[in-house]
C-alpha positions in Angstrom: -20.2 63.1 8.7 -17.1 62.3 10.2 -15.5 65.8 10.0 -13.2 64.4 7.2 -12.3 67.3 4.8 -13.5 67.0 1.6 -14.1 68.6 -2.3 -17.4 68.3 -3.6 -17.9 66.9 -7.4 -21.0 68.5 -8.4 -22.9 65.6 -10.2 -26.0 65.9 -9.1 -27.9 69.1 -7.9 -27.7 66.9 -4.2 -24.2 67.6 -4.1 -24.0 71.2 -3.6 -26.8 71.6 -1.3 -25.1 69.2 1.2 -21.6 70.8 0.9 -23.7 74.0 1.2 -24.9 72.9 4.8 -21.2 74.0 6.0 -20.6 77.8 6.3 -18.6 78.3 4.5 -18.8 75.7 1.9 -16.0 73.6 0.8 -14.7 73.8 -3.0 -17.9 72.5 -5.2 -16.5 71.5 -8.9 -19.0 70.8 -11.5 -18.1 67.4 -12.9 -18.6 68.2 -16.6 -15.8 70.6 -16.8 -13.7 69.1 -14.2 -9.5 69.7 -15.0 -6.7 68.8 -13.3 -5.6 72.3 -12.2 -8.8 73.5 -10.5 -9.3 69.9 -8.8 -5.3 70.4 -7.5 -5.8 73.8 -6.1 -9.0 73.0 -4.6 -7.5 69.8 -3.0 -4.8 71.7 -1.9 -6.7 74.3 -0.2 -8.8 72.1 1.9 -5.5 70.1 2.7 -4.1 73.2 4.0 -7.2 74.1 6.6 -7.8 70.6 7.3 -8.0 71.2 10.3 -10.7 73.8 10.9 -13.0 71.6 7.7 -12.5 68.8 9.9 -13.9 70.6 13.2 -17.0 72.5 11.2 -17.7 69.1 9.7 -18.1 67.6 13.2 -19.9 70.2 14.5 -22.2 70.0 12.0 -22.9 66.1 12.5 -23.5 67.1 15.6 -25.7 69.9 15.3 -27.9 67.2 12.8 -27.7 64.6 15.0 -29.2 66.8 17.9 -31.9 67.7 15.3 -32.6 64.5 14.5 -33.2 63.4 17.8 
């Protein structure tokens, strides 16, 4: 994890599990029902909150590295 904000596209059960490691989780959209409107809204939300998402992603990555050591 690099702290890059993202929208999770749920194509496999591991995707929402991984996305929910962040609290709160980023938008998770089911790939089978993907539509332009909800995708655009999710991307705009993450972009507007990008600094917060980035910080939380970096914090989670650091915690995971510490835990793995």
